[in-house]
C-alpha positions in Angstrom: -16.7 -75.1 46.0 -13.9 -74.2 48.4 -11.6 -76.6 46.5 -12.3 -74.9 43.3 -11.5 -71.5 44.7 -8.3 -72.7 46.2 -7.3 -74.2 42.8 -7.9 -70.8 41.0 -5.9 -69.1 43.7 -2.8 -71.3 43.1 -3.1 -71.0 39.4 -3.2 -67.2 39.5 -0.2 -67.1 41.9 1.9 -69.3 39.6 1.0 -67.1 36.6 2.2 -64.0 38.4 5.4 -65.6 39.5 6.1 -66.6 35.9 5.6 -63.1 34.6 7.9 -61.7 37.2 10.6 -64.2 36.4 10.4 -63.4 32.6 10.8 -59.7 33.4 13.8 -60.2 35.6 15.3 -62.4 32.9 15.0 -59.6 30.3 16.5 -57.1 32.7 19.4 -59.3 33.4 19.9 -60.1 29.7 19.8 -56.4 28.8 22.4 -55.7 31.5 24.7 -58.3 30.0 24.3 -57.0 26.5 24.6 -53.3 27.3 26.4 -52.8 30.5 26.4 -49.3 32.0 23.3 -48.3 30.2 22.7 -44.6 30.8 19.7 -42.4 30.2 21.6 -39.0 30.3 23.3 -39.3 26.9 24.5 -36.5 24.6 24.7 -36.1 20.8 21.1 -37.1 20.0 21.3 -40.5 21.8 18.2 -41.5 23.7 20.1 -44.4 25.5 23.7 -45.2 25.4 26.5 -47.1 27.0 30.2 -46.4 27.6 31.3 -49.3 25.4 28.8 -49.3 22.5 28.0 -45.6 22.2 24.4 -44.8 21.3 21.9 -47.7 21.7 18.8 -45.7 20.5 18.2 -42.2 19.1 15.9 -39.4 19.8 12.9 -38.9 17.4 13.7 -38.1 13.7 17.4 -39.0 14.1 18.9 -42.0 12.3 20.9 -44.7 14.0 24.0 -45.9 12.3 27.0 -48.1 13.3 30.4 -46.6 12.7 33.4 -48.9 12.7 36.5 -47.7 14.6 39.2 -50.4 14.1 37.6 -53.6 15.3 34.9 -51.9 17.3 31.5 -50.6 16.2 30.1 -47.5 17.8 26.5 -46.4 17.5 25.8 -42.8 16.6 22.7 -40.7 15.9 22.6 -38.4 12.8 20.1 -36.1 11.3 20.8 -37.7 7.8 22.6 -40.8 6.7 26.2 -40.5 5.5 27.5 -41.2 2.0 27.0 -44.8 1.0 23.9 -45.2 3.3 20.2 -44.7 2.9 17.7 -44.0 5.6 14.8 -46.3 6.6 12.1 -45.1 9.1 10.3 -47.5 11.4 7.8 -46.8 14.3 10.4 -47.7 17.0 13.7 -46.6 15.4 15.2 -44.9 12.2 18.2 -46.7 10.8 20.8 -46.1 8.1 21.4 -49.1 5.8 24.3 -49.5 3.3 23.9 -49.0 -0.4 25.1 -51.5 -2.9 28.8 -51.8 -3.4 28.8 -49.8 -6.7 26.6 -47.0 -5.3 28.1 -43.8 -3.8 24.7 -42.5 -2.7 21.3 -44.2 -3.0 17.6 -43.6 -2.3 16.9 -47.2 -1.5 19.1 -50.3 -1.8 17.9 -50.9 -5.4 17.9 -47.3 -6.5 21.2 -45.4 -6.8 21.5 -41.7 -7.2 25.2 -41.5 -7.7 27.7 -44.2 -8.7 31.3 -44.8 -7.7 34.2 -44.2 -10.0 34.1 -46.5 -13.1 30.3 -46.8 -13.2 27.6 -44.9 -15.0 24.2 -44.1 -13.6 21.2 -45.2 -15.6 17.6 -45.5 -14.2 18.8 -45.9 -10.7 21.5 -48.5 -11.5 25.2 -48.3 -11.8 26.5 -49.9 -15.1 30.0 -50.4 -16.4 28.8 -49.9 -20.0 25.8 -47.9 -21.2 22.9 -49.6 -23.2 22.6 -49.3 -27.0 21.4 -45.9 -28.1 23.0 -44.1 -25.1 26.5 -42.9 -24.5 28.6 -42.5 -21.3 29.0 -38.9 -20.1 32.3 -38.7 -18.3 31.4 -35.3 -16.8 28.2 -36.4 -15.0 29.0 -40.1 -15.0 25.6 -40.9 -16.4 24.2 -42.6 -19.5 22.7 -39.9 -21.7 21.0 -39.8 -25.1 23.2 -39.3 -28.2 22.9 -35.7 -29.6 23.5 -35.1 -33.3 24.7 -31.8 -34.8 22.0 -29.3 -36.0 22.7 -26.3 -38.2 20.7 -23.4 -39.7 19.9 -22.9 -43.4 22.5 -21.4 -45.8 22.7 -17.6 -45.8 22.4 -15.6 -49.1 25.6 -15.4 -51.2 27.8 -12.5 -50.3 28.8 -9.8 -53.0 31.5 -10.9 -55.4 34.8 -9.9 -54.0 38.6 -10.3 -54.6 41.2 -9.5 -51.9 38.5 -7.7 -49.9 37.4 -5.4 -52.8 34.4 -5.4 -55.0 36.0 -3.5 -57.9 39.2 -3.7 -60.1 38.7 -7.3 -61.2 36.6 -9.5 -63.4 36.6 -12.8 -61.6 36.3 -13.2 -57.9 34.6 -15.3 -55.2 31.3 -15.1 -53.2 30.7 -16.9 -49.9 27.7 -18.2 -47.9 27.6 -19.5 -44.3 25.4 -21.5 -41.9 25.3 -21.4 -38.1 25.6 -24.3 -35.6 22.4 -24.5 -33.6 23.3 -27.7 -31.6 26.8 -29.1 -31.1 27.0 -32.9 -31.2 27.8 -35.2 -28.3 30.8 -37.6 -28.3 29.0 -40.2 -30.4 26.7 -37.9 -32.3 26.9 -37.0 -36.0 29.6 -34.3 -36.5 28.7 -30.9 -38.0 29.2 -30.4 -41.8 31.1 -27.6 -43.3 29.6 -24.2 -42.3 31.2 -22.2 -45.1 30.9 -22.5 -48.9 32.7 -20.5 -51.7 32.3 -20.3 -55.4 33.8 -18.3 -58.3 31.8 -15.4 -59.7 32.2 -12.9 -62.6 31.4 -9.2 -62.4 31.5 -6.3 -64.9 35.0 -4.9 -64.6 35.2 -1.4 -63.3 38.1 0.8 -62.0 38.3 1.4 -58.3 38.2 5.0 -57.3 41.3 6.0 -55.3 40.6 6.7 -51.8 42.5 10.0 -51.7 41.0 11.3 -55.0 37.6 10.3 -53.9 37.9 12.1 -50.7 39.2 15.2 -52.4 36.3 15.1 -54.9 33.8 14.8 -52.0 35.4 17.8 -50.2 35.2 19.8 -53.4 31.6 18.9 -54.0 30.8 19.8 -50.4 32.5 23.2 -50.7 30.8 23.9 -54.0 27.4 23.0 -52.5 28.0 25.2 -49.5 29.1 28.1 -51.9 26.1 27.7 -54.1 23.8 27.7 -51.0 25.5 30.8 -49.7 25.2 32.6 -53.1 21.5 31.7 -53.3 21.0 32.9 -49.7 22.7 36.3 -50.5 20.6 36.7 -53.7 17.4 36.0 -51.8 18.5 38.5 -49.1 19.2 41.2 -51.7 15.9 40.6 -53.5 14.0 40.9 -50.2 15.8 44.1 -49.4 15.1 45.6 -52.8 11.4 44.8 -52.6 11.2 46.2 -49.1 12.9 49.5 -50.3 10.6 49.8 -53.3 7.6 49.3 -51.1 8.8 52.0 -48.7 9.5 54.4 -51.5 6.0 54.0 -52.9 4.5 54.6 -49.5 6.5 57.8 -49.1 5.5 59.1 -52.5 1.9 58.5 -51.7 2.2 60.6 -48.5 4.0 63.6 -50.1 1.9 64.0 -53.3 -1.5 66.1 -53.0 -4.6 64.3 -53.7 -6.0 65.0 -57.3 -9.4 66.5 -57.5 -12.0 64.6 -59.4 -12.9 65.9 -62.9 -16.5 67.1 -63.3 -18.8 64.8 -64.9 -19.5 66.2 -68.4 -22.8 64.4 -68.7 -24.1 66.2 -65.6 -22.9 69.6 -67.0 -24.7 69.2 -70.3 -28.0 68.0 -68.7 -31.0 70.4 -69.4 -31.9 72.9 -66.8 -35.5 72.8 -65.5 -37.0 76.4 -66.0 -40.5 75.6 -65.1 -40.1 77.4 -61.9 
C-alpha cells in the first residue's frame, strides 16, 4: 500500500514538472519571436513590439500587415483598406488580400470593384463581357443591351409653305415622334423622328398684316360707336318716359275731381206715396 502511494506521488510530481517546462518553453519562444512585447500600445493595438508594430488588436478592429520597404509592420484599423477584405474570428479579426484583378471585394471570390481594364459581372472581373451584355466604360460593369424606344406618330400638321398656311396651292405637312428610351452603345439605334409629305390646299390670298390690322381697328371703333349710340338712345328714351310720367302726375294733382253724374234710372224710379 505504501509503495503504491509513493508511486502515485512521483508520477504526479513528474507531470507537474513537465507542464512547467512546457510553459517556460512557450514564454521563451514568444520572447524570441516578439522581443520587447509591450502591453501599453497605442493606435488600437492590444499588444505590440518595437520591431513588428501591432501584434494583436483591440476588439472589433482588423489586423493587417503593411509593407514598408523590406519590412512588414502590423497595424490595427477600423476597416480594411482597398484591395483587402475583412474576416472575423473569435480570437482576431484580419484583413486578407483580394484577387489580383479586384480593386475591392466582399470575399476573395466576390469582387465589388475591378481594376482598370476589367469589367465587373456577378462578383467577377472579366476582360470581355458575356454574350447579350455590353461593357459600360463609365461604371466598368457588364450591363444589359438597351434598344431605342419611341412614341407613336403625332397627327399631321396643317399644310404649310414657308411658314404660311395661305397664298399657295401645294405645300408640306409634318408629323413627329418622341424618343422615350435612348439606346446603349450596342443597342438598336433610333429611327427617324420626323416625316414630311406634300399636300394640296384650296388656294386663297393672304390678308396683309397692316391692312388686316387696320380693318380690325376700324371694326372695333365702329362697334364702340354703335354701342355708344345705342346707349345714348336708351338714355334719351328713359329720360322722355320719366318726363311724361312726371307730367301726367302733375296734371292729375292740379285738375279738380269730376263729380259723378246722377243715375238716370234712380231719378225715373216711381215714388212711393202710400204714406
